[in-house]
Structures are given as C-alpha cells and as structure tokens.
C-alpha positions as protocol buffer text, in pm:
chain_id: "A"
residue {
  index: 1
  type: UNK
  ca { x: 1864 y: 10483 z: 389 }
}
residue {
  index: 2
  type: UNK
  ca { x: 2081 y: 10176 z: 321 }
}
residue {
  index: 3
  type: UNK
  ca { x: 2455 y: 10188 z: 396 }
}
residue {
  index: 4
  type: UNK
  ca { x: 2671 y: 9880 z: 327 }
}
residue {
  index: 5
  type: UNK
  ca { x: 2374 y: 9647 z: 375 }
}
residue {
  index: 6
  type: UNK
  ca { x: 2256 y: 9826 z: 690 }
}
residue {
  index: 7
  type: UNK
  ca { x: 1909 y: 9980 z: 667 }
}
residue {
  index: 8
  type: UNK
  ca { x: 1856 y: 10291 z: 878 }
}
residue {
  index: 9
  type: UNK
  ca { x: 1514 y: 10448 z: 943 }
}
residue {
  index: 10
  type: UNK
  ca { x: 1481 y: 10790 z: 1100 }
}
residue {
  index: 11
  type: UNK
  ca { x: 1740 y: 11063 z: 1099 }
}
residue {
  index: 12
  type: UNK
  ca { x: 1799 y: 11125 z: 1468 }
}
residue {
  index: 13
  type: UNK
  ca { x: 1693 y: 11028 z: 1815 }
}
residue {
  index: 14
  type: UNK
  ca { x: 1790 y: 10734 z: 2032 }
}
residue {
  index: 15
  type: UNK
  ca { x: 1941 y: 10459 z: 1814 }
}
residue {
  index: 16
  type: UNK
  ca { x: 1765 y: 10121 z: 1828 }
}
residue {
  index: 17
  type: UNK
  ca { x: 1945 y: 9822 z: 1678 }
}
residue {
  index: 18
  type: UNK
  ca { x: 1746 y: 9521 z: 1551 }
}
residue {
  index: 19
  type: UNK
  ca { x: 2028 y: 9272 z: 1488 }
}
residue {
  index: 20
  type: UNK
  ca { x: 1823 y: 8974 z: 1373 }
}
residue {
  index: 21
  type: UNK
  ca { x: 1867 y: 8610 z: 1465 }
}
residue {
  index: 22
  type: UNK
  ca { x: 1856 y: 8369 z: 1171 }
}
residue {
  index: 23
  type: UNK
  ca { x: 1579 y: 8527 z: 962 }
}
residue {
  index: 24
  type: UNK
  ca { x: 1609 y: 8844 z: 755 }
}
residue {
  index: 25
  type: UNK
  ca { x: 1528 y: 9159 z: 954 }
}
residue {
  index: 26
  type: UNK
  ca { x: 1323 y: 9316 z: 677 }
}
residue {
  index: 27
  type: UNK
  ca { x: 959 y: 9271 z: 779 }
}
residue {
  index: 28
  type: UNK
  ca { x: 1049 y: 9051 z: 1078 }
}
residue {
  index: 29
  type: UNK
  ca { x: 917 y: 9304 z: 1334 }
}
residue {
  index: 30
  type: UNK
  ca { x: 593 y: 9431 z: 1172 }
}
residue {
  index: 31
  type: UNK
  ca { x: 521 y: 9791 z: 1267 }
}
residue {
  index: 32
  type: UNK
  ca { x: 803 y: 9813 z: 1522 }
}
residue {
  index: 33
  type: UNK
  ca { x: 1065 y: 10015 z: 1327 }
}
residue {
  index: 34
  type: UNK
  ca { x: 806 y: 10257 z: 1191 }
}
residue {
  index: 35
  type: UNK
  ca { x: 639 y: 10287 z: 1530 }
}
residue {
  index: 36
  type: UNK
  ca { x: 968 y: 10374 z: 1701 }
}
residue {
  index: 37
  type: UNK
  ca { x: 1056 y: 10632 z: 1435 }
}
residue {
  index: 38
  type: UNK
  ca { x: 716 y: 10795 z: 1483 }
}
residue {
  index: 39
  type: UNK
  ca { x: 727 y: 10786 z: 1865 }
}
residue {
  index: 40
  type: UNK
  ca { x: 956 y: 10864 z: 2041 }
}
residue {
  index: 41
  type: UNK
  ca { x: 1152 y: 10955 z: 1727 }
}
residue {
  index: 42
  type: UNK
  ca { x: 1419 y: 10685 z: 1723 }
}
residue {
  index: 43
  type: UNK
  ca { x: 1685 y: 10608 z: 1466 }
}
residue {
  index: 44
  type: UNK
  ca { x: 1626 y: 10241 z: 1386 }
}
residue {
  index: 45
  type: UNK
  ca { x: 1904 y: 10018 z: 1248 }
}
residue {
  index: 46
  type: UNK
  ca { x: 1813 y: 9689 z: 1079 }
}
residue {
  index: 47
  type: UNK
  ca { x: 2092 y: 9451 z: 993 }
}
residue {
  index: 48
  type: UNK
  ca { x: 2135 y: 9088 z: 893 }
}
residue {
  index: 49
  type: UNK
  ca { x: 2463 y: 8973 z: 1044 }
}
residue {
  index: 50
  type: UNK
  ca { x: 2692 y: 8765 z: 820 }
}
residue {
  index: 51
  type: UNK
  ca { x: 2564 y: 8411 z: 769 }
}
residue {
  index: 52
  type: UNK
  ca { x: 2199 y: 8499 z: 830 }
}
residue {
  index: 53
  type: UNK
  ca { x: 1898 y: 8652 z: 658 }
}
residue {
  index: 54
  type: UNK
  ca { x: 1977 y: 8829 z: 333 }
}
residue {
  index: 55
  type: UNK
  ca { x: 2344 y: 8888 z: 411 }
}
residue {
  index: 56
  type: UNK
  ca { x: 2572 y: 8773 z: 125 }
}
residue {
  index: 57
  type: UNK
  ca { x: 2863 y: 8735 z: 367 }
}
residue {
  index: 58
  type: UNK
  ca { x: 2962 y: 8422 z: 553 }
}
residue {
  index: 59
  type: UNK
  ca { x: 2987 y: 8451 z: 928 }
}
residue {
  index: 60
  type: UNK
  ca { x: 2947 y: 8275 z: 1259 }
}
residue {
  index: 61
  type: UNK
  ca { x: 2759 y: 8323 z: 1583 }
}
residue {
  index: 62
  type: UNK
  ca { x: 3094 y: 8358 z: 1761 }
}
residue {
  index: 63
  type: UNK
  ca { x: 3178 y: 8660 z: 1546 }
}
residue {
  index: 64
  type: UNK
  ca { x: 2834 y: 8824 z: 1570 }
}
residue {
  index: 65
  type: UNK
  ca { x: 2903 y: 9055 z: 1865 }
}
residue {
  index: 66
  type: UNK
  ca { x: 3225 y: 9197 z: 1721 }
}
residue {
  index: 67
  type: UNK
  ca { x: 3058 y: 9247 z: 1383 }
}
residue {
  index: 68
  type: UNK
  ca { x: 2759 y: 9430 z: 1529 }
}
residue {
  index: 69
  type: UNK
  ca { x: 2985 y: 9650 z: 1742 }
}
residue {
  index: 70
  type: UNK
  ca { x: 3171 y: 9750 z: 1426 }
}
residue {
  index: 71
  type: UNK
  ca { x: 2839 y: 9832 z: 1255 }
}
residue {
  index: 72
  type: UNK
  ca { x: 2732 y: 10060 z: 1542 }
}
residue {
  index: 73
  type: UNK
  ca { x: 3076 y: 10223 z: 1550 }
}
residue {
  index: 74
  type: UNK
  ca { x: 3083 y: 10265 z: 1173 }
}
residue {
  index: 75
  type: UNK
  ca { x: 2748 y: 10444 z: 1176 }
}
residue {
  index: 76
  type: UNK
  ca { x: 2865 y: 10663 z: 1463 }
}
residue {
  index: 77
  type: UNK
  ca { x: 2539 y: 10609 z: 1648 }
}
residue {
  index: 78
  type: UNK
  ca { x: 2630 y: 10417 z: 1961 }
}
residue {
  index: 79
  type: UNK
  ca { x: 2540 y: 10327 z: 2219 }
}
residue {
  index: 80
  type: UNK
  ca { x: 2211 y: 10176 z: 2102 }
}
residue {
  index: 81
  type: UNK
  ca { x: 1911 y: 10008 z: 2257 }
}
residue {
  index: 82
  type: UNK
  ca { x: 1935 y: 9653 z: 2121 }
}
residue {
  index: 83
  type: UNK
  ca { x: 1612 y: 9458 z: 2057 }
}
residue {
  index: 84
  type: UNK
  ca { x: 1649 y: 9087 z: 1989 }
}
residue {
  index: 85
  type: UNK
  ca { x: 1401 y: 8802 z: 1960 }
}
residue {
  index: 86
  type: UNK
  ca { x: 1494 y: 8433 z: 1991 }
}
residue {
  index: 87
  type: UNK
  ca { x: 1852 y: 8391 z: 1864 }
}
residue {
  index: 88
  type: UNK
  ca { x: 1865 y: 8768 z: 1815 }
}
residue {
  index: 89
  type: UNK
  ca { x: 1821 y: 8798 z: 2191 }
}
residue {
  index: 90
  type: UNK
  ca { x: 2123 y: 8574 z: 2250 }
}
residue {
  index: 91
  type: UNK
  ca { x: 2325 y: 8787 z: 2009 }
}
residue {
  index: 92
  type: UNK
  ca { x: 2213 y: 9101 z: 2195 }
}
residue {
  index: 93
  type: UNK
  ca { x: 2337 y: 8952 z: 2524 }
}
residue {
  index: 94
  type: UNK
  ca { x: 2676 y: 8865 z: 2376 }
}
residue {
  index: 95
  type: UNK
  ca { x: 2704 y: 9217 z: 2235 }
}
residue {
  index: 96
  type: UNK
  ca { x: 2629 y: 9371 z: 2575 }
}
residue {
  index: 97
  type: UNK
  ca { x: 2879 y: 9144 z: 2751 }
}
residue {
  index: 98
  type: UNK
  ca { x: 3165 y: 9191 z: 2504 }
}
residue {
  index: 99
  type: UNK
  ca { x: 3104 y: 9544 z: 2370 }
}
residue {
  index: 100
  type: UNK
  ca { x: 2927 y: 9743 z: 2637 }
}
residue {
  index: 101
  type: UNK
  ca { x: 3026 y: 10068 z: 2468 }
}
residue {
  index: 102
  type: UNK
  ca { x: 2780 y: 9980 z: 2188 }
}
residue {
  index: 103
  type: UNK
  ca { x: 2482 y: 9906 z: 2414 }
}
residue {
  index: 104
  type: UNK
  ca { x: 2259 y: 10153 z: 2599 }
}
residue {
  index: 105
  type: UNK
  ca { x: 1983 y: 9906 z: 2685 }
}
residue {
  index: 106
  type: UNK
  ca { x: 1840 y: 9563 z: 2605 }
}
residue {
  index: 107
  type: UNK
  ca { x: 1495 y: 9436 z: 2510 }
}
residue {
  index: 108
  type: UNK
  ca { x: 1509 y: 9056 z: 2501 }
}
residue {
  index: 109
  type: UNK
  ca { x: 1202 y: 8897 z: 2344 }
}
residue {
  index: 110
  type: UNK
  ca { x: 1179 y: 8529 z: 2440 }
}
residue {
  index: 111
  type: UNK
  ca { x: 1555 y: 8500 z: 2384 }
}
residue {
  index: 112
  type: UNK
  ca { x: 1732 y: 8175 z: 2310 }
}
residue {
  index: 113
  type: UNK
  ca { x: 1850 y: 8072 z: 2660 }
}
residue {
  index: 114
  type: UNK
  ca { x: 2222 y: 8119 z: 2607 }
}
residue {
  index: 115
  type: UNK
  ca { x: 2260 y: 8113 z: 2986 }
}
residue {
  index: 116
  type: UNK
  ca { x: 2152 y: 7746 z: 2980 }
}
residue {
  index: 117
  type: UNK
  ca { x: 2438 y: 7527 z: 2843 }
}
residue {
  index: 118
  type: UNK
  ca { x: 2225 y: 7211 z: 2844 }
}
residue {
  index: 119
  type: UNK
  ca { x: 1951 y: 7372 z: 2636 }
}
residue {
  index: 120
  type: UNK
  ca { x: 2204 y: 7523 z: 2393 }
}
residue {
  index: 121
  type: UNK
  ca { x: 2381 y: 7190 z: 2345 }
}
residue {
  index: 122
  type: UNK
  ca { x: 2044 y: 7029 z: 2271 }
}
residue {
  index: 123
  type: UNK
  ca { x: 1958 y: 7301 z: 2018 }
}
residue {
  index: 124
  type: UNK
  ca { x: 2289 y: 7269 z: 1835 }
}
residue {
  index: 125
  type: UNK
  ca { x: 2273 y: 6887 z: 1825 }
}
residue {
  index: 126
  type: UNK
  ca { x: 1918 y: 6884 z: 1691 }
}
residue {
  index: 127
  type: UNK
  ca { x: 1998 y: 7144 z: 1425 }
}
residue {
  index: 128
  type: UNK
  ca { x: 2304 y: 6946 z: 1317 }
}
residue {
  index: 129
  type: UNK
  ca { x: 2079 y: 6642 z: 1266 }
}
residue {
  index: 130
  type: UNK
  ca { x: 1827 y: 6849 z: 1070 }
}
residue {
  index: 131
  type: UNK
  ca { x: 2104 y: 6995 z: 855 }
}
residue {
  index: 132
  type: UNK
  ca { x: 2211 y: 6642 z: 755 }
}
residue {
  index: 133
  type: UNK
  ca { x: 1854 y: 6531 z: 685 }
}
residue {
  index: 134
  type: UNK
  ca { x: 1774 y: 6823 z: 453 }
}
residue {
  index: 135
  type: UNK
  ca { x: 2065 y: 6731 z: 230 }
}
residue {
  index: 136
  type: UNK
  ca { x: 1835 y: 6455 z: 105 }
}
residue {
  index: 137
  type: UNK
  ca { x: 1590 y: 6631 z: -134 }
}
residue {
  index: 138
  type: UNK
  ca { x: 1292 y: 6412 z: -45 }
}
residue {
  index: 139
  type: UNK
  ca { x: 1341 y: 6467 z: 330 }
}
residue {
  index: 140
  type: UNK
  ca { x: 1396 y: 6840 z: 278 }
}
residue {
  index: 141
  type: UNK
  ca { x: 1067 y: 6872 z: 92 }
}
residue {
  index: 142
  type: UNK
  ca { x: 884 y: 6667 z: 356 }
}
residue {
  index: 143
  type: UNK
  ca { x: 1023 y: 6868 z: 648 }
}
residue {
  index: 144
  type: UNK
  ca { x: 952 y: 7199 z: 475 }
}
residue {
  index: 145
  type: UNK
  ca { x: 595 y: 7095 z: 397 }
}
residue {
  index: 146
  type: UNK
  ca { x: 537 y: 6981 z: 755 }
}
residue {
  index: 147
  type: UNK
  ca { x: 671 y: 7309 z: 894 }
}
residue {
  index: 148
  type: UNK
  ca { x: 459 y: 7518 z: 658 }
}
residue {
  index: 149
  type: UNK
  ca { x: 147 y: 7321 z: 751 }
}
residue {
  index: 150
  type: UNK
  ca { x: 216 y: 7356 z: 1124 }
}
residue {
  index: 151
  type: UNK
  ca { x: 281 y: 7727 z: 1080 }
}
residue {
  index: 152
  type: UNK
  ca { x: -46 y: 7774 z: 889 }
}
residue {
  index: 153
  type: UNK
  ca { x: -244 y: 7596 z: 1163 }
}
residue {
  index: 154
  type: UNK
  ca { x: -87 y: 7819 z: 1426 }
}
residue {
  index: 155
  type: UNK
  ca { x: -173 y: 8134 z: 1227 }
}
residue {
  index: 156
  type: UNK
  ca { x: -536 y: 8028 z: 1206 }
}
residue {
  index: 157
  type: UNK
  ca { x: -550 y: 7975 z: 1583 }
}
residue {
  index: 158
  type: UNK
  ca { x: -381 y: 8305 z: 1664 }
}
residue {
  index: 159
  type: UNK
  ca { x: -583 y: 8522 z: 1421 }
}
residue {
  index: 160
  type: UNK
  ca { x: -286 y: 8750 z: 1360 }
}
residue {
  index: 161
  type: UNK
  ca { x: -314 y: 9094 z: 1210 }
}
residue {
  index: 162
  type: UNK
  ca { x: -228 y: 9087 z: 834 }
}
residue {
  index: 163
  type: UNK
  ca { x: 130 y: 9219 z: 852 }
}
residue {
  index: 164
  type: UNK
  ca { x: 208 y: 8984 z: 1141 }
}
residue {
  index: 165
  type: UNK
  ca { x: 52 y: 8690 z: 957 }
}
residue {
  index: 166
  type: UNK
  ca { x: 276 y: 8764 z: 656 }
}
residue {
  index: 167
  type: UNK
  ca { x: 586 y: 8771 z: 877 }
}
residue {
  index: 168
  type: UNK
  ca { x: 475 y: 8449 z: 1047 }
}
residue {
  index: 169
  type: UNK
  ca { x: 438 y: 8280 z: 706 }
}
residue {
  index: 170
  type: UNK
  ca { x: 792 y: 8383 z: 609 }
}
residue {
  index: 171
  type: UNK
  ca { x: 928 y: 8238 z: 933 }
}
residue {
  index: 172
  type: UNK
  ca { x: 739 y: 7916 z: 861 }
}
residue {
  index: 173
  type: UNK
  ca { x: 913 y: 7895 z: 525 }
}
residue {
  index: 174
  type: UNK
  ca { x: 1262 y: 7916 z: 672 }
}
residue {
  index: 175
  type: UNK
  ca { x: 1571 y: 7758 z: 521 }
}
residue {
  index: 176
  type: UNK
  ca { x: 1683 y: 7473 z: 746 }
}
residue {
  index: 177
  type: UNK
  ca { x: 2044 y: 7499 z: 639 }
}
residue {
  index: 178
  type: UNK
  ca { x: 2062 y: 7868 z: 728 }
}
residue {
  index: 179
  type: UNK
  ca { x: 1898 y: 7802 z: 1064 }
}
residue {
  index: 180
  type: UNK
  ca { x: 2142 y: 7522 z: 1147 }
}
residue {
  index: 181
  type: UNK
  ca { x: 2441 y: 7736 z: 1053 }
}
residue {
  index: 182
  type: UNK
  ca { x: 2309 y: 8030 z: 1254 }
}
residue {
  index: 183
  type: UNK
  ca { x: 2325 y: 7833 z: 1583 }
}
residue {
  index: 184
  type: UNK
  ca { x: 2656 y: 7663 z: 1514 }
}
residue {
  index: 185
  type: UNK
  ca { x: 2889 y: 7724 z: 1806 }
}
residue {
  index: 186
  type: UNK
  ca { x: 2618 y: 7818 z: 2056 }
}
residue {
  index: 187
  type: UNK
  ca { x: 2716 y: 7530 z: 2287 }
}
residue {
  index: 188
  type: UNK
  ca { x: 3067 y: 7667 z: 2339 }
}
residue {
  index: 189
  type: UNK
  ca { x: 2942 y: 8024 z: 2371 }
}
residue {
  index: 190
  type: UNK
  ca { x: 2690 y: 7920 z: 2635 }
}
residue {
  index: 191
  type: UNK
  ca { x: 2950 y: 7723 z: 2830 }
}
residue {
  index: 192
  type: UNK
  ca { x: 3169 y: 8034 z: 2842 }
}
residue {
  index: 193
  type: UNK
  ca { x: 2892 y: 8272 z: 2948 }
}
residue {
  index: 194
  type: UNK
  ca { x: 2853 y: 8361 z: 3314 }
}
residue {
  index: 195
  type: UNK
  ca { x: 2539 y: 8550 z: 3410 }
}
residue {
  index: 196
  type: UNK
  ca { x: 2750 y: 8762 z: 3645 }
}
residue {
  index: 197
  type: UNK
  ca { x: 2940 y: 8894 z: 3339 }
}
residue {
  index: 198
  type: UNK
  ca { x: 2627 y: 9058 z: 3197 }
}
residue {
  index: 199
  type: UNK
  ca { x: 2622 y: 9435 z: 3250 }
}
residue {
  index: 200
  type: UNK
  ca { x: 2356 y: 9620 z: 3446 }
}
residue {
  index: 201
  type: UNK
  ca { x: 2216 y: 9829 z: 3164 }
}
residue {
  index: 202
  type: UNK
  ca { x: 1847 y: 9925 z: 3143 }
}
residue {
  index: 203
  type: UNK
  ca { x: 1682 y: 9605 z: 3027 }
}
residue {
  index: 204
  type: UNK
  ca { x: 1363 y: 9404 z: 3008 }
}
residue {
  index: 205
  type: UNK
  ca { x: 1318 y: 9030 z: 2945 }
}
residue {
  index: 206
  type: UNK
  ca { x: 990 y: 8922 z: 2785 }
}
residue {
  index: 207
  type: UNK
  ca { x: 916 y: 8550 z: 2809 }
}
residue {
  index: 208
  type: UNK
  ca { x: 645 y: 8347 z: 2641 }
}
residue {
  index: 209
  type: UNK
  ca { x: 347 y: 8227 z: 2843 }
}
residue {
  index: 210
  type: UNK
  ca { x: 496 y: 7906 z: 2985 }
}
residue {
  index: 211
  type: UNK
  ca { x: 464 y: 7718 z: 3312 }
}
residue {
  index: 212
  type: UNK
  ca { x: 673 y: 7859 z: 3595 }
}
residue {
  index: 213
  type: UNK
  ca { x: 864 y: 7529 z: 3608 }
}
residue {
  index: 214
  type: UNK
  ca { x: 947 y: 7527 z: 3235 }
}
residue {
  index: 215
  type: UNK
  ca { x: 1326 y: 7514 z: 3175 }
}
residue {
  index: 216
  type: UNK
  ca { x: 1324 y: 7811 z: 2937 }
}
residue {
  index: 217
  type: UNK
  ca { x: 1110 y: 8015 z: 3176 }
}
residue {
  index: 218
  type: UNK
  ca { x: 1359 y: 7931 z: 3453 }
}
residue {
  index: 219
  type: UNK
  ca { x: 1652 y: 8040 z: 3235 }
}
residue {
  index: 220
  type: UNK
  ca { x: 1475 y: 8366 z: 3153 }
}
residue {
  index: 221
  type: UNK
  ca { x: 1411 y: 8426 z: 3524 }
}
residue {
  index: 222
  type: UNK
  ca { x: 1782 y: 8381 z: 3599 }
}
residue {
  index: 223
  type: UNK
  ca { x: 1868 y: 8614 z: 3312 }
}
residue {
  index: 224
  type: UNK
  ca { x: 1630 y: 8885 z: 3436 }
}
residue {
  index: 225
  type: UNK
  ca { x: 1779 y: 8855 z: 3785 }
}
residue {
  index: 226
  type: UNK
  ca { x: 2134 y: 8886 z: 3646 }
}
residue {
  index: 227
  type: UNK
  ca { x: 2038 y: 9198 z: 3452 }
}
residue {
  index: 228
  type: UNK
  ca { x: 1832 y: 9336 z: 3743 }
}
residue {
  index: 229
  type: UNK
  ca { x: 1553 y: 9361 z: 3487 }
}
residue {
  index: 230
  type: UNK
  ca { x: 1180 y: 9295 z: 3502 }
}
residue {
  index: 231
  type: UNK
  ca { x: 1057 y: 8963 z: 3365 }
}
residue {
  index: 232
  type: UNK
  ca { x: 743 y: 9027 z: 3161 }
}
residue {
  index: 233
  type: UNK
  ca { x: 493 y: 8783 z: 3012 }
}
residue {
  index: 234
  type: UNK
  ca { x: 164 y: 8829 z: 2831 }
}
residue {
  index: 235
  type: UNK
  ca { x: -128 y: 8584 z: 2842 }
}
residue {
  index: 236
  type: UNK
  ca { x: -117 y: 8353 z: 2543 }
}
residue {
  index: 237
  type: UNK
  ca { x: 220 y: 8479 z: 2419 }
}
residue {
  index: 238
  type: UNK
  ca { x: 410 y: 8223 z: 2213 }
}
residue {
  index: 239
  type: UNK
  ca { x: 774 y: 8220 z: 2105 }
}
residue {
  index: 240
  type: UNK
  ca { x: 712 y: 8468 z: 1823 }
}
residue {
  index: 241
  type: UNK
  ca { x: 548 y: 8705 z: 2069 }
}
residue {
  index: 242
  type: UNK
  ca { x: 638 y: 9010 z: 1860 }
}
residue {
  index: 243
  type: UNK
  ca { x: 380 y: 8875 z: 1613 }
}
residue {
  index: 244
  type: UNK
  ca { x: 102 y: 8762 z: 1845 }
}
residue {
  index: 245
  type: UNK
  ca { x: 148 y: 9067 z: 2073 }
}
residue {
  index: 246
  type: UNK
  ca { x: 283 y: 9343 z: 1843 }
}
residue {
  index: 247
  type: UNK
  ca { x: 115 y: 9628 z: 2032 }
}
residue {
  index: 248
  type: UNK
  ca { x: 262 y: 9518 z: 2364 }
}
residue {
  index: 249
  type: UNK
  ca { x: 603 y: 9466 z: 2200 }
}
residue {
  index: 250
  type: UNK
  ca { x: 609 y: 9821 z: 2065 }
}
residue {
  index: 251
  type: UNK
  ca { x: 496 y: 9962 z: 2399 }
}
residue {
  index: 252
  type: UNK
  ca { x: 768 y: 9766 z: 2582 }
}
residue {
  index: 253
  type: UNK
  ca { x: 1046 y: 9889 z: 2352 }
}
residue {
  index: 254
  type: UNK
  ca { x: 918 y: 10246 z: 2376 }
}
residue {
  index: 255
  type: UNK
  ca { x: 919 y: 10225 z: 2756 }
}
residue {
  index: 256
  type: UNK
  ca { x: 1279 y: 10097 z: 2760 }
}
residue {
  index: 257
  type: UNK
  ca { x: 1390 y: 10371 z: 2519 }
}
residue {
  index: 258
  type: UNK
  ca { x: 1235 y: 10634 z: 2746 }
}
residue {
  index: 259
  type: UNK
  ca { x: 1415 y: 10481 z: 3047 }
}
residue {
  index: 260
  type: UNK
  ca { x: 1744 y: 10512 z: 2858 }
}
residue {
  index: 261
  type: UNK
  ca { x: 1669 y: 10869 z: 2755 }
}
residue {
  index: 262
  type: UNK
  ca { x: 1585 y: 10960 z: 3115 }
}
C-alpha cells in the first residue's frame, strides 16, 4: 500500500519505520521489510524524507524529525521501532530526541556520528566541496566513474548475495548533489545535540568492524552508553553492513522488535 508517498507493508503488528538517509528506501534494505512482515508480523513503513531518495519535495535535515513524526502520526501507527543506517541512523536519533511519542525503539546501523561535532563538520565541509566540483561536467563524470569502479571492486571482494549486490550497485551510483544536500546543516545539529538528551528507549547500536581506537567507533560507543544499549559488531562488517551482513541485520531488528513487544 502506498499513501502520500509512504509505502506500507503488512497490515498490523508492531510498526517499523525505515526513514532512509540520502538514498531511496525502495530496495535499500534487501529482504528486511519482507522478513519483518513475515516474522514477527510487523507493519513496515518505508519513506523518503523530503530532499532525499525519490521524494519530489524539497526538505532539509533540520526538518527531518518533525516531518517523520507527522508521517507516523498521520498513519496512526506510532510509536514505531525506527531502523536507520548511516545518515538514516542520525535522523532516527533526532526523531527520538525531539518526538519521543513517535519512537518505541531504535536500531542504529553504523549511524553517522551525529554525537561527534568534529566529524560532522568534516563531513559537511567535504560534501560542500564535492557539490561544487560536480557542477563541472567533466569532474562529475570522473568522480562518478571512480565511485562506480571502487564500488564494483568492493562487491567482488565481499561476494554479496544477488539482491544485496544490486542494492550496493545503486548506492555506488549515487547522485553527489543529493548526497551533499542531504547532510547540509548536520554541523549545527551535531553541535546542539547532547548525548544526555537521548531517551532511554529499547535500542541497539551496530558498528562496523573498526579498530577500538577509531573515532567513529568511539562515537558509537558513547552513543550506546547514552542509550544504555548494547554495542554490536560483526567480523568483517563494513559501513553498508545491512548488505554484507543481511541475515544478522534482520535478526537484530527482530530481536529489538520482540524486546519492544515484551
């Protein structure tokens, strides 16, 4: 069922919201929506917030939480377990902080470290530079070709299952302008976020397989502590861990849903 650009799978059960980050939600989490509908019988909501994915509307990261809260309220299905990867994880955190009534639990999959102002400032600066570069057609083609080639090499190394490989290829063919716009404002949002403001809802933080001293790993550890949530990692997991570990991802979301239902 599609209502006002929101795709809903399943007719009942615990609602699970997949808010998306910069990429379109459709096909981004291979097997996850269908797996949750089948067991434990969730109602899964897929939505591209304004300014991202396939959404025709303009929007900003600063307005993402309020928009998603209105989507959940409009569907009459809150509170929901919110599952976000990368920038989608940052959006999920902002939603939980600002609109707790919409959130029953959080599954954060290698989230953008919005609790690290230095990292967020670096991300926004680098994306602003990329956005300027891709305005030059020759540079845009060169950057896109380099990203596609790097993505293809990674897929060969990871030996992904077919649906995950297809999703990985789509991510590797991303639009640089959309990506840059999707992170605009993250520096200010990060500066205004205090880990102590995050609610203690059932949650789990999954981090990629990095060194314990890695800055992102450290930010994820602080985040898990603030949420009183387990910090989980899987051997060999990379940033797109929902693609290189889809079975573990589904199991993790199912476990969190069952915690919420209990």
